[in-house]
VODREN-282150 format. One line per 4 residues: number of its first residue (from 1); their letters; for each residue x, y negated, z of C-alpha. Coordinates in steps of 0.2 Angstrom, whole numbers, plus 2048, in hexadecimal, padded with zeros to 3 digits. Layout:
# residues N
NUM) A) X/Y/Z  ...
***
This chain:
# residues 752
1) MWVS) 6EB/F86/CF6  6F4/F75/CF4  707/F72/CF3  710/F62/CEF
5) KSLT) 716/F61/CDD  725/F57/CE3  72E/F67/CE8  738/F73/CDD
9) PELI) 730/F82/CD7  739/F8D/CE3  733/F83/CF2  721/F83/CEB
13) YRLQ) 722/F96/CEB  729/F97/CFC  71C/F8B/D04  70E/F94/CFB
17) QAAG) 714/FA5/D02  717/F9E/D13  706/F94/D15  6FC/FA2/D0D
21) NLSR) 704/FAF/D19  701/FA4/D28  6EF/FA1/D24  6EB/FB3/D21
25) QLGN) 6F4/FB8/D31  6E9/FAC/D3B  6D9/FB2/D33  6D9/FA9/D22
29) VPLA) 6D7/F98/D2B  6DA/F87/D23  6EB/F7F/D27  6F6/F71/D21
33) IAFF) 709/F70/D22  711/F5F/D23  723/F58/D24  728/F4A/D31
37) DDER) 733/F3C/D2B  733/F29/D2C  727/F29/D3B  719/F31/D31
41) FRLL) 714/F42/D2B  714/F47/D18  709/F56/D13  712/F63/D09
45) AAVG) 705/F71/D08  6F4/F76/D0D  6E8/F85/D0D  6D5/F82/D0C
49) YEDF) 6D6/F6F/D0A  6D2/F65/CFB  6DE/F58/CF3  6D4/F49/CFA
53) ARES) 6D7/F4F/D0C  6E9/F4C/D0B  6E9/F3A/D11  6DE/F3E/D1F
57) LELA) 6E8/F4D/D25  6F8/F42/D24  6F0/F34/D2E  6E9/F41/D3B
61) LTER) 6FB/F48/D3E  703/F37/D3E  6F7/F30/D4B  6FC/F3E/D57
65) QVAI) 70F/F3C/D54  713/F38/D66  709/F47/D6D  711/F53/D60
69) QSQG) 722/F4E/D64  71F/F51/D77  714/F61/D75  718/F71/D6C
73) LIVE) 705/F75/D6A  6F6/F69/D69  6E4/F6F/D6A  6D5/F63/D66
77) RRAD) 6C3/F66/D66  6B8/F63/D57  6AD/F57/D61  6BC/F4C/D63
81) LPSF) 6C0/F4B/D51  6B1/F42/D48  6BC/F3C/D39  6C6/F4C/D36
85) PFAV) 6C4/F55/D25  6BF/F66/D2B  6C0/F73/D1D  6B4/F80/D26
89) DASP) 6A4/F7A/D2E  6A6/F87/D3C  6B7/F82/D42  6B6/F7D/D54
93) GIVI) 6C6/F72/D54  6D8/F71/D4E  6E9/F77/D55  6F9/F6E/D50
97) RRLA) 70A/F77/D52  71A/F6D/D53  729/F73/D49  73A/F6C/D4F
101) LDHL) 74C/F6F/D4A  75A/F6B/D56  74D/F64/D62  748/F57/D54
105) LCGA) 736/F57/D4D  736/F5C/D3B  724/F60/D38  714/F68/D3D
109) VLIE) 707/F75/D38  6F4/F70/D3B  6E8/F7F/D3C  6D5/F7F/D3D
113) RDPP) 6D4/F8B/D4C  6CE/F8B/D5E  6D3/F92/D69  6E5/F94/D64
117) SNVE) 6E6/FA6/D68  6F3/FAD/D5C  6FB/F9D/D56  70B/F9E/D60
121) AAFD) 70C/FB1/D5B  70C/FAC/D49  71B/FA1/D4B  724/FAD/D57
125) GQEL) 736/FAF/D50  731/FA5/D40  732/F93/D47  744/F90/D41
129) AWAF) 740/F97/D30  731/F8B/D2F  73B/F7C/D35  748/F7F/D28
133) LLRE) 73B/F81/D1A  732/F71/D1F  743/F67/D20  748/F6D/D0F
137) SGWC) 737/F6A/D07  735/F59/D0F  746/F53/D09  743/F5A/CF8
141) ARLT) 732/F50/CF7  73B/F41/CFD  748/F42/CF0  73B/F45/CE3
145) EAEA) 732/F35/CE8  742/F2B/CE9  747/F31/CD8  736/F2B/CD1
149) QVAE) 738/F1A/CDA  749/F19/CD2  742/F1D/CC1  734/F10/CC3
153) VSRQ) 741/F03/CC9  74C/F07/CBB  73E/F05/CAF  73A/EF4/CB7
157) LEAT) 74C/EEF/CB6  74D/EF4/CA4  73D/EEA/CA0  745/EDB/CA9
161) RHAV) 755/EDD/CA0  74C/EDD/C8F  743/ECD/C95  753/EC5/C9A
165) ERLT) 75B/EC9/C8A  74C/EC2/C81  74C/EB2/C8B  75F/EB1/C89
169) ELGE) 75D/EB3/C76  750/EA6/C75  75A/E9A/C80  769/E9D/C75
173) QAIR) 75F/E9A/C65  758/E8A/C6C  76A/E84/C70  770/E8A/C5E
177) DREK) 761/E80/C56  765/E71/C60  777/E71/C5C  773/E74/C4A
181) FIAN) 767/E65/C4A  774/E5A/C52  781/E60/C45  775/E5C/C37
185) VDYE) 771/E4B/C3F  783/E47/C40  786/E4C/C2E  776/E44/C27
189) LRAP) 779/E33/C30  78C/E31/C2F  78D/E34/C1C  781/E26/C16
193) LTTV) 787/E1A/C24  799/E1C/C1E  793/E19/C0C  78A/E09/C12
197) LGYC) 799/E02/C1C  7A4/E06/C0D  799/DFC/C01  798/DEE/C0E
201) EMVQ) 7AB/DED/C0F  7AC/DEC/BFB  79F/DDF/BFA  7A7/DD4/C08
205) DAAY) 7B8/DD5/BFF  7B0/DCD/BF0  7B4/DDC/BE5  7A4/DD9/BDB
209) GSLT) 7A4/DC6/BDC  7A3/DB9/BE9  795/DB8/BF6  78B/DA9/BFC
213) ETQR) 78B/DA6/C0F  77A/DAD/C11  77F/DBD/C08  78E/DBE/C12
217) EFIQ) 784/DBC/C22  778/DCA/C1C  786/DD6/C18  78E/DD3/C29
221) HIES) 77D/DD7/C31  77C/DE7/C27  78E/DEC/C2C  78B/DE8/C3E
225) GGQA) 77B/DF3/C3E  784/E01/C35  793/E01/C41  786/E01/C50
229) LLHI) 77D/E10/C48  78E/E19/C45  792/E15/C57  782/E1E/C5D
233) VDDL) 786/E2D/C52  797/E2E/C5A  790/E2D/C6C  783/E3A/C68
237) MRLV) 790/E46/C62  79B/E43/C71  78C/E46/C7D  788/E56/C75
241) RLER) 79A/E5C/C75  79B/E57/C88  78B/E61/C8C  790/E71/C84
245) GGDA) 7A2/E70/C8B  7AA/E6C/C7B  7B5/E5E/C83  7BD/E67/C91
249) LEVR) 7C5/E5B/C9E  7D8/E5B/C9F  7D9/E58/CB1  7EA/E51/CB8
253) EFSA) 7F1/E44/CC3  7F3/E33/CBA  7F7/E21/CBF  7E8/E17/CC4
257) ARLF) 7F1/E07/CC1  7F4/E0D/CAF  7E2/E10/CAC  7DD/DFF/CB2
261) QSLQ) 7EB/DF6/CA8  7E5/DFF/C98  7D3/DF9/C9B  7D9/DE8/C9F
265) SAFA) 7E3/DE7/C8F  7D5/DED/C84  7C6/DE3/C8C  7CF/DD3/C91
269) PVAE) 7CF/DCC/C7F  7BD/DD1/C7C  7B8/DC8/C8C  7C2/DB8/C88
273) RRQV) 7BA/DB7/C77  7A8/DB9/C7F  7AD/DAC/C8C  7AA/DB8/C9A
277) KLTF) 7B5/DB8/CAA  7BB/DCB/CAB  7C6/DD0/CBA  7CF/DE0/CBF
281) VLDP) 7D3/DE4/CD1  7DB/DF4/CD6  7E0/DF9/CE8  7F3/DF7/CEA
285) ACEM) 7F3/E07/CF4  7EB/E11/CE6  7F8/E1C/CDC  7F2/E2C/CD4
289) LVGD) 7E1/E31/CCF  7DC/E43/CCA  7D2/E45/CBA  7D2/E44/CA8
293) ENRL) 7D9/E33/CA4  7D3/E31/C92  7C1/E36/C97  7C1/E2A/CA5
297) YEAL) 7C8/E1C/C9A  7BA/E20/C8E  7AC/E1F/C9C  7B3/E0F/CA3
301) SQLL) 7B4/E08/C92  7A2/E0C/C8E  79D/E03/C9E  7A7/DF4/C9B
305) DDAL) 7A1/DF3/C89  78F/DF4/C8E  791/DE6/C9B  79B/DDB/C8F
309) RYIP) 78D/DDD/C82  780/DD6/C8C  788/DCA/C98  785/DB8/C93
313) RGGV) 793/DAB/C90  79B/DA5/CA0  796/DB5/CA9  7A1/DBE/CB6
317) LSLT) 7A6/DD0/CB5  7B1/DDA/CC1  7B8/DEB/CC1  7C0/DF0/CD2
321) GELQ) 7C7/E00/CD9  7C8/E02/CEC  7CF/E10/CF6  7C3/E19/D02
325) RISR) 7C8/E26/D0F  7BD/E35/D10  7C7/E3F/D1D  7D8/E41/D23
329) NVQN) 7DE/E49/D13  7D1/E43/D06  7CE/E31/CFF  7C5/E2B/CF0
333) LVVT) 7C7/E1C/CE4  7B6/E13/CE4  7B5/E0A/CD3  7A8/DFC/CD2
337) LQDN) 7A2/DF2/CC3  799/DE2/CC8  791/DD5/CBC  787/DC5/CC0
341) MSGI) 77A/DC7/CB3  768/DC1/CB8  757/DC0/CB1  74F/DCC/CA4
345) VAEQ) 760/DD2/C9E  765/DD8/CAF  754/DE0/CB2  756/DEA/CA2
349) RLAT) 767/DF0/CA6  762/DF5/CB7  754/DFF/CB0  75F/E07/CA3
353) YHSL) 76B/E0D/CB0  75E/E13/CBC  756/E1D/CAE  767/E24/CAA
357) IQSG) 76A/E2A/CBC  759/E31/CBE  75B/E3C/CAE  76A/E44/CB7
361) GTGL) 775/E42/CA7  76F/E53/CA1  769/E55/C90  767/E47/C83
365) PERG) 762/E37/C8B  750/E31/C8C  749/E24/C81  750/E13/C83
369) IALG) 760/E19/C8C  771/E15/C82  77A/E25/C7C  78B/E1E/C81
373) LSVT) 785/E1C/C93  77F/E2E/C93  791/E33/C8D  798/E29/C9C
377) QRIL) 78C/E31/CA8  791/E42/CA2  7A4/E3F/CA3  7A2/E39/CB5
381) QLHG) 798/E48/CBA  7A6/E53/CB3  7B1/E4A/CBF  7A6/E4D/CCD
385) AMLT) 7A1/E3B/CCE  790/E33/CD0  78B/E23/CC8  781/E18/CD4
389) VSGD) 779/E07/CCF  773/DF9/CDA  76E/DE7/CD9  760/DDC/CD3
393) AARG) 75B/DCF/CC6  763/DC2/CD0  773/DCA/CD6  777/DD4/CC6
397) CRLT) 77C/DE6/CC4  788/DF0/CCF  78E/E01/CC8  798/E0C/CD4
401) FSLP) 7A1/E1D/CD4  7AF/E26/CDD  7BE/E30/CD6  7C9/E3B/CE0
405) HRIG) 7DA/E33/CE5  7E9/E3C/CEA  7F0/E38/CFB  801/E30/CFA
409) LPLS) 811/E39/CFE  814/E2F/D0E  804/E36/D15  800/E47/D0E
413) DTPQ) 812/E4D/D0D  817/E48/D1F  81F/E58/D26  815/E60/D34
417) VLIV) 81C/E6A/D42  812/E75/D4E  81A/E78/D5F  814/E87/D69
421) DGSA) 81A/E85/D7B  816/E8B/D8C  81A/E7B/D95  813/E6A/D91
425) ESGN) 823/E61/D97  82F/E6B/D8B  822/E6A/D7D  820/E57/D7E
429) LLRN) 833/E56/D7E  834/E5F/D6E  826/E55/D66  82E/E44/D6B
433) ILES) 83E/E4A/D63  836/E4F/D53  82B/E3F/D52  83A/E34/D54
437) ESLK) 83F/E3A/D43  82E/E36/D3B  829/E48/D3C  817/E4C/D41
441) AQLI) 816/E58/D4F  808/E61/D58  80A/E6A/D69  800/E79/D6F
445) VVAG) 802/E7D/D81  7FE/E8F/D83  7F2/E93/D91  7F4/EA3/D9C
449) NETA) 7E5/EAC/D95  7EA/EAA/D82  7F1/EB8/D78  7FB/EB8/D68
453) ATLH) 7EC/EBD/D5E  7E1/EAF/D65  7EF/EA2/D62  7F1/EA7/D50
457) ANHF) 7DE/EA7/D4D  7DB/E96/D55  7EA/E8D/D4E  7EE/E95/D3E
461) ETAS) 7DF/E9E/D36  7D3/E8F/D38  7E0/E81/D35  7DB/E75/D27
465) RLPD) 7EE/E73/D23  7FC/E7F/D28  80B/E77/D30  81C/E76/D27
469) VVII) 826/E7D/D36  820/E87/D45  82B/E86/D55  827/E94/D62
473) DAAL) 82E/E96/D73  832/EA8/D76  82E/EA8/D88  81B/EA3/D88
477) PMVD) 810/EA7/D97  806/EB7/D95  80B/EB7/D82  81A/EBE/D79
481) GYEL) 820/EB1/D6E  829/EBE/D63  818/EC6/D61  810/EB6/D5B
485) CRLI) 81E/EB4/D4E  81C/EC6/D49  809/EC2/D46  80C/EB2/D3C
489) KQVE) 818/EBC/D30  80B/ECB/D2E  7FC/EC0/D29  7FD/EBB/D16
493) ATRY) 7F7/EA9/D18  805/EA5/D25  813/EB1/D1F  81E/EA4/D17
497) LPVL) 81D/E97/D25  82F/E94/D2C  82F/E99/D3F  83D/E92/D4B
501) MLTA) 83E/E9C/D5B  844/E94/D6B  84C/EA0/D77  853/E9D/D89
505) SLET) 862/EA9/D86  872/EA7/D7B  874/EB9/D79  875/EC0/D67
509) TEKL) 868/ECD/D6B  85B/EC0/D6E  85F/EB7/D5D  85E/EC8/D54
513) HGLE) 84E/ECC/D5C  846/EBC/D56  84D/EBF/D44  846/ED1/D45
517) VGAT) 834/ECB/D48  836/EBF/D39  83C/EAE/D40  844/EA3/D34
521) DVLA) 850/E9C/D41  854/E9E/D53  85A/E90/D5F  85F/E92/D71
525) KPVN) 859/E86/D7F  85C/E79/D85  85C/E73/D73  867/E66/D6C
529) RKEL) 85D/E57/D64  868/E55/D55  869/E68/D52  856/E6A/D54
533) IMRV) 852/E5C/D47  85F/E63/D3B  858/E75/D3C  846/E6F/D3B
537) KALI) 849/E64/D2B  853/E72/D23  844/E7E/D26  838/E70/D1F
541) NQKR) 843/E6F/D0F  844/E82/D0E  831/E82/D0E  82F/E75/D01
545) EFEA) 83B/E7D/CF5  832/E8E/CF7  821/E85/CF4  828/E7D/CE4
549) MLRA) 82F/E8E/CDE  81E/E96/CE2  815/E89/CD8  822/E8A/CCA
553) YHSA) 820/E9D/CCA  80D/E9C/CC9  80E/E8F/CBB  81B/E9A/CB1
557) KHRA) 810/EAA/CB4  801/EA0/CAD  80A/E9B/C9E  811/EAC/C9B
561) ITDG) 800/EB4/C9A  7F6/EA6/C91  7F7/E9F/C7F  7FD/E8D/C7F
565) LTGL) 7F1/E88/C72  7E0/E8F/C77  7E2/E93/C89  7DD/EA5/C87
569) FNHA) 7E7/EB3/C8C  7F6/EB8/C80  7F9/EC7/C76  806/ECF/C83
573) YFME) 7FA/ECD/C91  7EB/ED4/C87  7F5/EE4/C83  7FA/EE6/C95
577) KLAR) 7E8/EE5/C9B  7E2/EF0/C8D  7EE/EFE/C92  7E8/EFD/CA4
581) KSEL) 7D6/EFD/CA0  7D8/F0C/C94  7E0/F16/CA3  7D0/F12/CAC
585) VERN) 7C5/F18/C9E  7CF/F29/C9E  7CF/F2B/CB1  7BD/F25/CB6
589) GQML) 7B4/F28/CA6  7B0/F16/CA3  7AC/F0D/C92  7B7/F00/C8A
593) SIIM) 7B4/EF6/C7A  7BE/EE9/C71  7B9/EDC/C64  7C6/ED5/C58
597) LDVD) 7C1/EC6/C4E  7C9/EBB/C41  7C5/EA9/C3B  7BF/EAB/C29
601) RFKH) 7C9/EA0/C1C  7D3/E98/C2A  7E2/E94/C1D  7D5/E8A/C13
605) FNDT) 7CF/E81/C22  7E1/E7C/C27  7E6/E77/C15  7D7/E6C/C14
609) NGHE) 7D6/E64/C25  7E8/E66/C2B  7F0/E71/C38  7EC/E66/C47
613) AGNE) 7D9/E67/C42  7DC/E7A/C41  7E3/E7B/C53  7D4/E71/C59
617) LLRD) 7C9/E7D/C50  7D2/E8C/C59  7D0/E83/C6A  7BD/E80/C67
621) LSRL) 7BB/E92/C61  7C3/E98/C72  7B8/E8D/C7C  7A8/E93/C73
625) MERC) 7AE/EA5/C76  7B0/EA3/C88  79E/E9D/C89  798/EAD/C80
629) FRRS) 7A0/EBA/C8B  7A0/EBF/C9D  7AD/EBB/CA9  7B2/ECD/CAB
633) DLLA) 7B6/ECD/C98  7C8/EC9/C93  7CA/EBD/C84  7DB/EBC/C7C
637) RYGG) 7E3/EB4/C6C  7EA/EC3/C63  7F4/EB8/C57  7F1/EAA/C4B
641) EEFV) 7DF/EA8/C48  7DB/EB9/C4E  7D3/EBC/C5F  7CF/ECC/C6A
645) VLLP) 7C2/ECF/C77  7C4/EDD/C84  7B3/EE3/C8B  7B4/EEE/C9A
649) NTPK) 7A6/EFA/C9E  79D/EF5/C8E  796/F02/C81  79A/EFF/C6F
653) SQAA) 787/EFC/C6B  787/EED/C78  798/EE7/C71  791/EE6/C60
657) ILAE) 783/EDC/C66  78F/ED0/C6F  799/ECF/C5F  78A/ECB/C54
661) RLRR) 785/EBE/C61  796/EB5/C60  796/EB6/C4D  785/EAD/C4C
665) RVAE) 78B/EA0/C59  79B/E9C/C4F  791/E9B/C3F  785/E8E/C46
669) YPFA) 792/E84/C50  795/E73/C4A  7A8/E74/C49  7B1/E64/C44
673) GRES) 7B7/E66/C31  7AB/E75/C2E  7A4/E6B/C1E  7B4/E70/C15
677) QPDG) 7B1/E83/C17  7A6/E8D/C0A  794/E8A/C0E  798/E7C/C19
681) RLTI) 79B/E86/C29  7A8/E90/C32  7A6/EA3/C34  7B0/EB1/C3C
685) SLGV) 7B1/EC4/C38  7B1/ED1/C46  7B5/EE3/C49  7B0/EEE/C58
689) ASLP) 7B7/EFE/C5F  7B5/F07/C6F  7BD/F14/C7B  7BA/F22/C7D
693) SDTS) 7AD/F24/C6F  7B9/F1F/C61  7CA/F25/C67  7D3/F29/C77
697) DYKQ) 7E2/F1E/C74  7E2/F0B/C76  7EE/F08/C68  7E3/F11/C5C
701) LLEL) 7D5/F08/C63  7DD/EF7/C5E  7E1/EFF/C4D  7CF/F04/C4A
705) ADRA) 7C8/EF3/C50  7D4/EEB/C44  7CE/EF6/C36  7BC/EF1/C3A
709) LYRA) 7C1/EDF/C39  7CA/EE1/C28  7BA/EEB/C22  7AF/EDC/C27
713) KQSG) 7BA/ECF/C1E  7BB/EDB/C0F  7A8/EDD/C0F  7A5/ECA/C0D
717) RNRV) 7AA/EC2/C1E  79E/EBB/C2B  799/ECC/C31  79C/ED9/C3F
721) CVVE) 7A3/EEA/C3B  7A2/EF8/C48  7AC/F08/C48  7A0/F17/C46
725) TEAT) 7A7/F28/C4C  7A0/F39/C49  79D/F45/C57  7AE/F4D/C54
729) GQPR) 7B6/F3D/C5B  7BF/F3A/C4A  7BB/F2A/C40  7B2/F2D/C30
733) PSGF) 7BB/F28/C20  7AE/F1A/C1D  7AE/F18/C2F  7A5/F07/C31
737) WKVP) 794/F00/C32  78E/EEE/C35  782/EE6/C41  773/EE0/C36
741) SPTE) 773/ECD/C35  763/EC3/C39  75F/EC3/C26  75F/ED6/C26
745) SGAS) 752/ED8/C33  74B/EE9/C33  75A/EF1/C2B  762/EFF/C34
749) PSPA) 775/EFF/C36  77D/F05/C25  78F/F08/C1F  797/EF8/C1A
***
């Protein structure tokens, strides 16, 4: 007898007994029991058949699915079954008995017997028990198969996760190696170049005797070459910082005229010395640009400097800014730099810019492309601008890019009023009254088949800009104006829109009804022109004041929860979030880990480099931390040079890995001024603790993480210490172990 091993021991025993009894009752005949599911039969048990016959039996039953569903008993002769795996040579045919539960097919029993003399008698009174047994066994087999599939998928996912972690680690190592190489190049080049330039200056000042004209000329060539190399090093470091996000943009509105004036003041004398005609033309309608003014000045300066370096005497160079409207509410400032170079120089410049654009500005530039131009390309990309180049060897080079320009107040802040009326005549009268006061009015004449819901969906939910005031006639055809007002006030997006209801009645109850559904003001018809204008303007001013208060509230809320220096969350907000997350740990059985970290010898760094350099270091460290953790993790400045990271749904072992990864990244990061620190690098110490494995109280969790941090600093700094807790839930006296550093490969965690 064969029984599926996907069943529980109890079901295996019950099927063995049931199948054996049925076979003996029918004269020891071979039979097979199958469960029907997903349009096919699955064999659960068999008597007299070998294992290899299972697939053929399932196929034979599945091919007869339609007949089995429509007939209770099917009889087929042996002569009609050439491919059937008969267990007994003398069997004349087969009988298939359908088993159903609630008139639904749940399985079948296949019997080698013909004619079916006592088959029905064998199932008499037992059909329901057989059906339940098949249903229970079938679902048990499916569950076991599903669990096996889940286990296999989990295994594959685990293997994939390990592969992703490995690839991530390799990628991070490549980034660290590259940053370390760039930092070494910066140090190895800058130090000798500074020395060479210093000696050049001393020699030129005749500190060691006078120079001949030839010697002075040679020294000037040396100084010029040294300055050029130093400029290349500076460009290289700026490019690397921009690539890794170290130079975050400070996006704000600024005056376009001020930017052009600054460029003109800086480059007009240079152009005059080189006898180049340099013009600056800015569209008079251009007011405020959106972006980082300092970075854009740097990018345009690089473009102008590059052009002035190659343009011959008597050449013409122009920088223009022209407004270009994109849509009703969007316009750009198109910045164009045009020169009149020709010949080989023009061809080389065009080839350089084409190569720069083809490289996409990603990574270090290709051979032959100036580093400064790559910095420019990267700055423009950060502003969402794309540099395009056109021209030829005869017409010169033309560089163009676009910057977002804020629409001026007279256009963007023109108050808009939406009128909802049932009559075109009265609606046009209201619109003409409002437009006579320079207010922009839109009229919606309600059709007879529209409802309040369709009006709201068509004119409010899909509108590109919401109006400043909505005027609704209470007596709309087939639509209750009060219902439309109520709907506007119920939806979050339109809740704060001022609504002026127009009623045909002077009764107080009508006004009260309008105020009850949320109208801001109610006015009786026929309206007085001056009163309508006065009330609409009052509502517009009320909306503008509310929006200003809302912006001020959000700005104040942001300042209240963030640290002004680093931009991370502050101590108070972190404590509030920690308390809430700890409640979820206790309620839902989740995990929660925290990492506390402190900059090693920060006072020494401040004393050596100055407090402003120390502040810049904390800002750079904050940006590096943001790139090392997930968006769901909460990063905060705990105080001074101490930071804390909240890791929801993260076990302590994973938190320790993340802490060690951050420690390595910080130790290898080329912070400015790191040379003044011991070993010529900046390091951090970290402590890790977790809920609920270490404690059940979030305040004690902070204390444990702080103690782990102190233990890390006490043990030599630049390491991670993790709270180790016994099974009793109480921290051990020694209480800490450290994550092995890369130099301690193969070492198991040991007490620090």
